[in-house]
N, C-alpha and C positions, 0 to 999 in steps of 0.2 A: 147634259153637262152638269158639273158640280156648281151649284149656285151659292150655297153657304156652307160653312164648316165650323164646328166647335170641338174643342178637346180640353180635357182636364185630367190631371194626375198621370200624364204620359211623359216619361223622361223629365225634361226640365220645366214642363208646364204644370205648376202646382195649382194654379187657378184657371178658371175657364178662359180660353183664348178663342175669340170669335173672329172669323175671317169671312167677310162679305164680298162676294165677287160680282155684285150687281154693277152693271155698267151705268154710265151717266150720259148726259145729252151732249155728244160731240158729233159734228158732221164730217169729220175727217177720219181716215184710217178705220173705216167701218169694218174691215176684215178682221180687226182685232177683237171684235165682240160678235156675239150671236144670240138672238132671242133674249136680249136684255142681260146677258151674262158675259163677263170677260172671258174670251176664249184663249187669249195669249197674254200672260201677265209676267211681271218681273218683280222680284222681292229684293230689297236692300236691308241691311241691318248690321250691327256690330258682331265681331267674332264672339261666339258663345251665346248669341242671342236667341238661338233656336231655329235658324233657317233650315238646317238639315233635319232636325227633329220634326219640324212642321211637315216637311215632305214625307217623312216616314209615317207620320200620323195620318196624312191624307190618303195614303195607299194602304192603310192598315187592314181594311176588309179583305184584301187579297190573302192575308195570312190565315184566315179561317174559312174563306169561301172557295179557294182554289186548292186543288189536290197537289201536294208536294211543291209548294211555291219556293222560289229562290228568295232568300232574305239575308240580311246582314247579321252575322253571328252574334254581335254584341247585344242584339235584342233579346237573346235567351236569358241573360242575367242582368240586363239593364233596361227593363221594359217599363216598370212602374216608377213614378216619381219617388224620390228618396225621403219624402217627408214622413214625420212620425204618424204611424197609424194608417198609412195609405195602403189599401188593399185592392183598389179597383181603379182602372183607367177608364174614362168615359168619353164617348165620341158621339157626335151628331152630324150626319151628312144630309144636306138638303139638295137633292138632285132635281133637275128639270129635264125630263126626257120626253120628247115628242109632245111638248106643251103641257105635260102633266107634272105636278109637284109630287115627288117621292121622298119621304123623310125616313131615314134609317138611323135609329139610335141604339146604342148598346154599351155595355160595360164588360170589361174583361179583367181577369186576375192575372193572366199571362198572355203571351202572344197568340195562343190557340184555345184558351179556355174561357168560354162565354158564361157570364153570370146572368145578364138580362139582355133582351132584344125587343125592339118594337119597330115594326115596319108599317108605315102609313102610305097609302096610295090614294091620291086625290082626296085627301082629308078623311079617309076611312082606314081604321086599323085593320090590317089583314093578317098579321102575324104578331104574336106577343107571348113572351115568357119572362118570368122573374124567378129564378131558382132560389132566391133568398126567401121566398114565401111558399113556393109550390113547384113541383116537378111537372105540372100539367101546363100544356101550352094551349093557346087559343089560335086556331088556324081557320081562316075565313077565305079560302080560295076554292073555287069550284073545280072539282076533280080530286080534291084532297080529303074528301069526307071520310074515306076508309082508313086514313092514317091513324096510327096510335098516337094519342095526344099526351100520354104520360111518358116522358123521355127518361125517367128514372135519374140515375146519377150522371148521365152523359152530359158533357160540357160542349158537345158539338153545336155548331151554329144551327139555329132553327131554320134559317133560310136554306142552308146546305142540306139539311134533313129533308125538307120539302122538295128541293130540286132533285135530289138523288133517288127519291122513293115514290114519285108520282108522275103521271102523265096528265097534266092539267088541261081542263077544257079550254077551248079557244074562245076566250072572253077578253074584252078590253083590259080588265084588271090583270088577268093572267099574262097578257102580252106585255104589259108594263112591268110585271114582276120579272119575266124572262129578259126583257130589255135591260133591266137593272143588273141582273146577274151577268149578262153579256158585257155591259159597260165596266163592271168591277173587274171582270176577268181580263180586260184590256188595260187596266191601270198599271203604271210602272213608275218607280223611282230609280234614277240612275245617276252616277257620277263617274268621271273619267279617272282612271288610275294609271300609273306608269306600268302598263301591262299590255300584252298583245291579245289578251282575252276580251271579253265583252264589257269590261268595266264592272264596278260594284253595283248591284242592282237588287231591287225588291220587285217581284212580279211573278207572273206565271212562268214556269220553267219553259225556256225557249228551245231546249234541245240542242243548243249549240255551245261549244266550249271555247272556240277560237273565232275571232271576228273574220279572219281570212276564209274560214270554212264557209261562212254564210255568203260572203262577197263572191267567192268562186262559184258556189252552187247556184247563185242567182244570176250568173253570167254578167256580173257588174264590175269586173276588174277595170275595163276601159273607162266606165263612168266614174269609178273611184279615182283613177288616174286623172281624169279631167277635173274632178272635184279638188284634188290636191293641188293641181296646177293653178286652178282659179283662186286658191287660197294663198298663192305665192310660193308654193313648194314645187319647183321645177323638177320633174322626174318622169321616168318611163317605167312602167310596171310590167311584169311578166309572171306567169305561173310555172313553177318548177316543183320537182319532187324534193321533199325535205329529207333529212337524214334518217327519219323513221318511216319513210316511204309514203307519207301523206303529201297531198298537194299544198303548196304554200305560195304566198305572194312575195315576189322578190323585186328589189330595185334592179333595173337593167342598165348596166353601164357598158354594154357591148360585150367585151370579153369577160368582164367581171359581173357577177350577179350576187347581190347581198340580200339575205332574208329580211323582210320588212321589219319584223319585231325586234331584230337584233341591231339593225342599222338606223332605224328611225329615231328622231329626237323625241323628247317627252311631249312636246307640242304636237308633233306629227302623229304620235301614237294616240293622243287625245282626239285628234281629228278622225283617226281611224275608228275609234270607238263611237264618236258621234255619227259617222257615216253608217256604221253598222245599225244603229238605232234608227237613223233616217230611212234606211231601207224598210224597216218595220213600220215606220210611219206611212210610207208609200204603199205598203201592202195592206193598209187598213187593219193591222193587227193591234194597234195601240189606240185607246180611246182617251187616255189621260196620261200625260208624262210630266213628272216633276224632275227637272234637270238641275241638279245641285252644282253650284260653282261651275257653270257651264264653260266659262272662259278663263279658267284658272291658269292655262298655259298659252293663252292667245294674245297676239298683238291687238291693239285697239281696233284697227281697221278690220281685222279678221273677225273680231267679236261682233262688230256691227253686221257683217255679212252673214254670220251664223244666225243672228236674231232675225234678219230678213228672211232667211231660209226657213227657220222654225215657224215664223208667222204665216208661211204658206201651207203649213201642215193642216190636214183635215182632222185634227183632234185637239183637245184642250191641252194647253201647255202652261207650266209655271217654271220660270228659270230664276235662279238665285245668282247674285253677283255682288262684288264690291266696286265694280267698274262704273263710275258715274258717266263715263263717256258714251255709254249706250242708253242713257236716260234722255231720250230725245223724241220729240213729236214726229221726227222723220221716220222713226222705226215703229213706235206704238202710239199711245196717246195718254194724257194725264191719268185717266181712270184705270190704266193698266199697270201703273207703277205703284208699288206698295213699300212701306217701311215697317219692319218688324223690330220693335224695341219694347218689350214687355207686353205691348198690344200691337196689333197690326192694322194699319190704315192706309188708304190710298193717299198719294201726296196731295190730292185735292183737299183733303181734310186737314192738312198741316199748314195751310195758308189761307188768308182772307181774300187773296187775289182770285179773280175769275180767270182761270188759266185758259189760254187760247193757243192756237197752233203756232203763232209767232213767238211765244214765250220760250225762253231758254230754261228748260226744266232742271238741267244740271246746275246752273247758277242759282236757281231758286232753292234747290235742295241743299246745296252747300251753304247757302245763307241761313237756312233753317237749322242746319247741323252745327254751325259754328258757335 
């Protein structure tokens, strides 16, 4: 999992922003943490404070380690911070995978052009290059000895270069390297749009353009219907041929059938997009999910039920919201709620109180914010 993260000069982050996901000592809701790391977290903060940009930064390795990733188009011309003289965005990822600390640091001049990279596994530097000083890389992985270390003018990721051009020996260090690549390939940022598609996301290309396609192909239409009904949307769903001959999901009103994407409300479409990604959670294709403004179209009670569902996922998740109604020890715990406002801290760091399960976190947060 991702243990700690730092970013500088990416979009609105002009100075280093440090995000520590270390868990604290609480005896309740233990499923929200794993191996001393917050597994399911929630971020609050003002509009324009950087919640979305933080998520984009946290999945940034996907952009240079995954072939043909999906990404948000504005990253093309709005990647670096707009400060004077800024030419490099910098990132530090501290992963904890299978009990081993893996630190991946790099600087980029654009979304896919690496300037420097350092990979440390269990306190040992195994890959390193700094193109500002030399085109020669240091590669210390068994099985990669024959690789050319002078990469010339190429701005490709050194990690990707090794991954694509070697068959590494079966050693503990190499297994951790491969586990890191696998973890990054499963990272995703997504948010719901008023769309029948898969929502706006950054991640590995999933090969699906319509959420209905994935739901139908996985034989999950009835489960999707049950999910909507449990969310308070009384409906019956069926599969019919669309006007272009493809299969689509329709609301079934007996004699009348209406195509889901055309008839569903904004909130129902948002639920459809969440359900699409939930299927990917269930299939273990996601390792880390940053769900931006997850409840933008939800009623309070529905938002709480979605948090409960996400907390069951077997992957690391971060959600952002403005809804203080879901800031509750009934859902997560104090070390899982964070506030982003120039810096990011857990709410435990914003009060002198020793927070316990009986405390009303929403009331305490509003008191601190007033």
